[in-house]
C-alpha positions in Angstrom: 9.2 1.5 7.6 10.0 4.1 4.9 13.5 4.9 3.8 13.8 8.6 3.0 16.5 10.6 1.2 18.8 10.5 4.3 19.1 6.7 3.9 18.0 6.2 7.6 15.1 4.0 8.3 12.3 6.0 9.9 9.3 4.6 11.8 6.0 6.4 11.3 3.3 5.7 13.9 -0.3 5.3 12.7 -2.8 5.3 15.5 -5.4 2.5 15.2 -8.4 4.9 14.8 -6.7 6.5 11.8 -5.6 3.1 10.4 -9.3 2.1 10.5 -10.2 5.2 8.6 -7.6 4.4 5.9 -9.1 0.9 5.7 -12.6 2.2 5.4 -11.6 4.7 2.7 -9.9 1.9 0.7 -13.1 -0.2 0.8 -15.3 2.7 -0.1 -13.1 3.6 -3.1 -13.1 -0.1 -4.4 -16.5 -1.5 -3.5 -16.1 -4.7 -5.5 -12.8 -5.6 -3.9 -11.3 -6.3 -0.5 -9.4 -3.0 -0.8 -6.2 -4.6 0.4 -3.9 -3.1 -2.4 -5.4 0.3 -2.1 -5.2 0.2 1.7 -1.5 -0.5 1.5 -1.0 2.4 -1.0 -3.1 4.8 1.1 -1.1 3.9 4.2 2.1 4.6 2.3 0.8 8.0 1.2 -0.3 8.9 4.7 3.2 7.9 6.0 4.9 9.9 3.2 2.8 13.0 4.0 3.9 12.7 7.7 7.6 12.5 6.7 7.2 15.4 4.3 5.9 17.4 7.2 8.9 16.4 9.3 7.0 14.3 11.9 6.8 10.7 12.8 3.2 10.3 14.0 0.1 10.4 11.8 -2.6 13.0 12.7 -6.2 13.3 11.5 -5.0 16.2 9.2 -2.6 13.9 7.4 -5.4 11.4 6.8 -7.8 14.2 5.6 -5.1 15.4 3.1 -4.7 11.9 1.6 -8.5 11.4 1.6 -8.8 14.7 -0.3 -6.2 13.7 -2.8 -7.6 10.2 -3.2 -10.6 11.7 -5.1 -8.1 12.3 -7.9 -7.0 8.7 -8.2 -8.0 7.0 -11.4 -9.1 3.7 -9.9 -11.4 2.8 -12.8 -8.5 3.2 -15.3 -10.5 5.7 -17.5 -8.4 7.1 -20.3 -7.1 10.6 -19.4 
């Protein structure tokens, strides 16, 4: 559940096939790890994108947007 500005709890539904894609992306981005932490963060980003769009169910387009943005994540902690 994610609490948004209105203060109401909102449930965002993530279909299992998209949840698997999020998991695969997390593992691909962190090959020497289980990807658990990144998986949780990516799920939260997908949910936030859905809420931003005013919906309550994740679509493939939401995942693709987060996947596109994940390329900008500094997972190796290189100095910027």
